[in-house]
N, C-alpha and C positions, 0 to 999 in steps of 0.2 A: 504494499499499500504506500502511495506517495501523497503527501499533503500538497499536491499541485492542483491547479484549477483545470477542470474539464469544461469550463464555460457554463453558460446558463442552459440547463436541460430541465424544462418544466416537468412536474410530476412528483408524486409522493411515494410511489412504490419502493424506490431505492431507499428512501429515508425510513420507511416503516420496516423494511427488512434489516437495515442497519441497526435500528433501535432494538429490534427483536434479538439481534445478535449480542447486544449489550445487556440484555435482560430487562428491556423496557424501562429505563430509568425515568423517562418522562412521566410515567404513571404515578410517581411519587411527588410530582411538582404541583404547585398551585400558582398559576401564572396570570400576570397582568400583561395583555398582549396589545401592542401599539403598532398600527399601520398608518399610512398616509404618504405624502410626498415630502413635505418640509416640516421640520420641527420634531420628528420622531425621536431623535437622539436627546434633544433637550427635555422633552416630556418624560422620557425614561429616566434621565438624570435627576429631574425634580422629584419624580416618584420614588426613586431609590433613596435620595437624600432624606426625604421626609420619613420614610419607613425606617431608615436607619436611626434617625433621631428619636423615633417612637420605640426603639428597642428591638426591632425585628432583625433576624438574620436574613439578609437579602442577597439574592443572586441577580446579576444584571448582565444581559447579553445584548451587545450592540455591534454594528459594523458600519464602515470598515474601520480598521485601526489606522492611526496616523503615524506612529513611530514604532511601537512595540506590539507584537501580536497579542500579548497578554492583556492589552486594553480591551479586547473583545469580551473577555470573561472575567467578571468581578464577583468576588465572594466576600460578603461581610464588609464591603467598602474598600476592598483592596483587589489589585489585579491578581489573577491566578498565578501561583508560584511556578518556577521552572520545574520543580519536582512533580507538582500536580499535573502539569501539562505533559511531561514525559510519561508519567504513569498512565494518563488518559490516552495518549497516542498509542502506547503499547496495547491497551485494551481495544482500541480501534483496529489495530493490525490483526489482532486475533479474531475480531468480529467479522473482518472482511477476508480472512484467509479462505482461499478456495473460490473467490469471486473472479470471474474472467475480466480482462481489461475492458471489455465493452459494458460490463455490468457495474463497474466501480462507481461509487458515489462522487459527486462533485466536491470541490473544495468547501463550498458553503455548507453542504450537507454534512460533511465530515466535522467541520468546526461546530455546527449546531448540535450534532450528536455528542461531541466532546463536551460542550457546555452542559447539556442535560445530564450527562454522566457525572460531571464534577459537582453540579448543583445538588444532585440527589445524594452523592456520597458525603457532601459537606453539611447535609442537614439543613438546607435553606428552607425557611418557613414560607417564603414567598419569593417568586421570581418575576422580574420585569424583563419582558422580551420585546425587542425591536425587530420587526420584520425586515427581511432583506429586500427582495424585489416583489412587489405586489402584495399578495396575502393568500389568495385561494390555494395556489400551488407552492407557496413558500415553505421551506423546510421547517420553519418555526411553527407552522400551522398543525403540526402533529402533536403539540403539547396540550394537555388539559388547561383550561383557562377559567378564571373566576370573574373576570371583567375584561372589556376591550375598550380601546380608544382609537378614533380616527382623527388624525391631524389634517390640516388643509391639504387638499388634493390639487395637483397641477399637472401639466403636460410633461411627462418624463417617462422614459423607457417605453415609448410607444410601440417599438418593434415587438415587445413581449406582452404589453398590457392593453393595447388598443389605441386607436388614433383619435378618440374623442374622450372628453372628460367623463361622460357617462359610462363608457366601457372601462376606463381606468378605475373609476370609483367602484364599479361592480367587482372588479378583481380584488380591490382593497377590502371590500365588504365580505370577501370569502372567509374572513376570520370570524364572522358572526356565528353564534351557536344558539340553539333554542333555549330560551330561559336565562341565558347569560347576559347581564346588562352591558350596554355599550354607551359610551359618551362620545359626542361628536363635536368637533370644532366647526365654526361657520364655514360654509362652502359656497362655491359658485352654484347657481340654480340647477344646472344640469347635473352636477355631481351630487347635490343634495337630494334631488329627485331619485337618482339611482340608488343612493344609500338607503333612503326611506323604503323604496320598493324591496330592496334586498333584505332589510330588517323585517318587513312584514312577512316575506316568504320564509325566512328562517325562524320566525317567532322570537325575535330578539327585542327586548325592551330597550328603547333608546332615549337619551336625553341630550338636547342641544345645549352646549355650553357657550353662551353668547357674551357673557360679561368677563372682562379681564380680572386679574387679581385685585382685591381691594387695596386702596392707597396705603393703608396702615401696614401692609406687608411689603417687604423689600426683597425681591429675588436676587440671587447672586449673579445672574446673567443680565447684561444691559439690553435695552431695547423694549419698545412697547409690545412687540410681538412675543417677547419672552414672558411678559405678564399674562398674555393669553395662553401661552404654553403651560405656565405654572398653574393657571386656573384649571386647565384641562387635566393636568396631572393630579391635582387635588380631587377633582370630580371622579377620576378613575379610581383613586385610592378608596374613596368613600363608597363608590359603587361596588367595590369588592368586599365591603363590609368592615373596613378598618376605620377607626375613629381616633386619629391622633389629636392630642390636646393643642390648644392655641400656641403654647410655648414650643411644642415639638414642631408644629408647622412653621412657625417663624424661624426657628433655628435651622430646620432642614432646608427651607427655601433660600435663606440668606447664605447658607454654607455651600451652595452648589458651585462647582467649577466644571467646565466642559471644554475640552481642547477644541480649538478652531472655531469657536462661536464668539466673534468679536473679542478675541483673546488679546490682552495687552501684554507686550513684552518691552524690554529696553526702557523701563520706567514710564511706560505708557506711550512711547513714541511710535512703536511698531505694533500695528493691529493686524491680527490674522483672522480671516473669516472664510470658511469653506463653501460659501454660496456658489452654486454652479448651475442654477436654472433661473428662468425669468422671475418666478415667484420669490425665490430666495434673494436674488439680486435686488429686487424692489424693496424687500425688507431691510437689506443691508444699507441701501441708500437712505431709507427712512431713519434707521438707527444712527447712521453717520450724522445726519442733520440734527437728530435729537441730542447727540453727544457733543458735536463740534459746531453747530450752528451753520454759518455760511463759510467757514474755513474749508479750504480745499486741500487735498492730500497729494502726495506722491503715490501713484497707484502702480503696484507691481501686479501684473496679470499674466496668467497662463491658463490654458484650458485643454480639455480633451475634445477630440473631433466629434464625438457623439452627443455633445452638450450644446450645440448650436451657439458657439461663442460669438458669432457675428451679430446676434440679437442682444447679447449681454453688454458689450462694451458701450454702445450708445447710451444705455441707462446709467453707466458709471461716469461718462465724460463730464457731466455737469459738476461733479464733486472733485474732479482731478485737475491739478495744475500741470501735471506732466505724467505720462504713462510709460512705464518700463515693461516691455514685453519679453517674456521668457518662455523657454520650453518646459514642459512637465516631464518628469522621469517616468514615462510610460510610452509603449509603442503607439498608443492612441493620441499622443500629444499633437496639437496643432503647431505648425511651423510659425514661430513668432513673427516672421516677415509677413506671412499671410494675415495675421491678426491686425497688422498696422494699416492695411489697405482701407482707405475711406475714413480714417480717424481725422477729426478736426483739431483735437488737442495735440500739442507738442508730444512726440513720442520717440523712444529709442528702443533698439532691439539688442538683447544680450544673448550670449551663447549659453548661459546657465543662470540659475537662480542665485548661486553664490556670487557671481560677478555683479548682479544687480544689487544684492544686499550690501556687498562691500562698497559699491558706488554711493549708495544713499546713506549708509550708516557710518562711513568713515569720516571723521571730523575734517572739514575742509571748507573752503569758501565757494560761493556760486549757488545758483538756484537749486540744483538737484540735491545739494548737500547741506542745505540750510538746517541747522540743528533745531530750529523752531517749527519745522514743517513735519506734520505727522505722516507716517507711511502706512498705507493700507495694502495688504496682500490678499488677493482673492482670485476666484475663478475655478478652483479645484481643491477638493480635499487632499488629493495626492500632493499638490503644491504646498498646502499647509503642512502636511506631514514632513515634507522635505525641509521646509523652513524650520520646523521644530527640531528636527534632527541636526541641522546645521547650527542652530542656536545652542544646542546642548553638546556640540562637538562630535556628534556621531553621524550615523546614516540611518535612514528609515529602513526598517525591515520589510520583507516581502509582504505585499497586500494583495488581496483578490476580492473582487465584487464589492 
C-alpha cells in the first residue's frame, strides 16, 4: 500500500471495504459533519475549540494540510503524533493486503480511514468532520453523525459536483440523514431550494442560521464572515445536543486559531489567506477593508489552473498597490506570466514565492519594500502552505486533495 493519490474516484464501496478491514472503527464515533464550499474549516475549528473548552475529548478531521500532514488529524486539541500515524498506517497496510492495484483506495480514503481508526482508539467522545469534495460520495460520509452543517455553497469542483448551484448543493446535501438535525448557512436561492428539497426527501430537520455571532462574543478569527461561521458552529454544537456554558463558548471562540485564514505573521505585516474561489475572494476583500480601511496592500498571488484565476485577480486589484505574481508548487500551477495579462495595477513576475517574499520583506527603500505597507498573500492554499513552511525555515510536506 502506498499513501499516494489515485485522484478523485467517486464512490463509497472502497471506503466501506477498507473500514471493514479495520474493524469498522467509524461505528464507535459520534460525528458533527460539515459540508459546503467556503468556511468548512473555520466552522470545524470553532466547533472543536468550543467543545474542547467544555471539557470534551474531540477529534478533528480537516483537509488539506498546509505544512505538516498531521494537521489533518487532531486529537484532544493536538495534531496526531508521529507514532500514532505510523501505527495507523501499519494497520492500513494490513487492511489492504491482498487488494489489487486497481482496487486500492484513494489517498483521501486512506487518510479518512486512518483518522476514524485513530479517533476510535483514542476514545474521542465527539468528532468534527470536514467533508473533502462534495458530500454524497465523500469518504467522510461513511461515518455515523449526530448533526450536520452546510456552509455557503458556491461554484467549485464543477467537473465532479455539477455545473449549477442546485446540482452542487444536492451533492453537498448527500450528508443528510433521516432524523439527524442539520443547520444551514444562508445560501443563494437556487442552492437553498435544492437543500430544502433534499432535506424533505431525507427526512432531515433543518434550521437556517441567519444571524451572525452576537456582538458580546469575540471570535479569534477576523472578518464579519467568521462571525457567521462561528454562529453556524454554535448552532451545530447545540443541534447535536451539547450545551456549553457562556464562559466555555466565549473562551472557545476567542481561542480559535486556523492556519491560512487571514493569518498575520511578521508582527502583522504579512497576511496569509487561502481564498481560491470567487466567493472566498469576495470575503477576503471585505475582511481587508474591515481591517485596513482604504489602505492598499502589496499583493502576492499564485493560483492553480482549475480555480479560474482570471476571474479572481480583478476582484483583488482595487485593494492592491502592486501585484507580485508567483508560481505555486504544484503541477497545476498557472504560469505567473499568464496571470499578468490584462492587469491594470502595476505588477511583476517572480520565479518563486521565496524570491517575492524576500523582495517585499527585506528592509530597503522604494515602493515595493516600504516597511509600512502590508503584504497580502492569497490565491491558493498550496501557496499559503509554502509560505508557512518558508517562514518556519522548512518545506511543506506532500499534500493531496
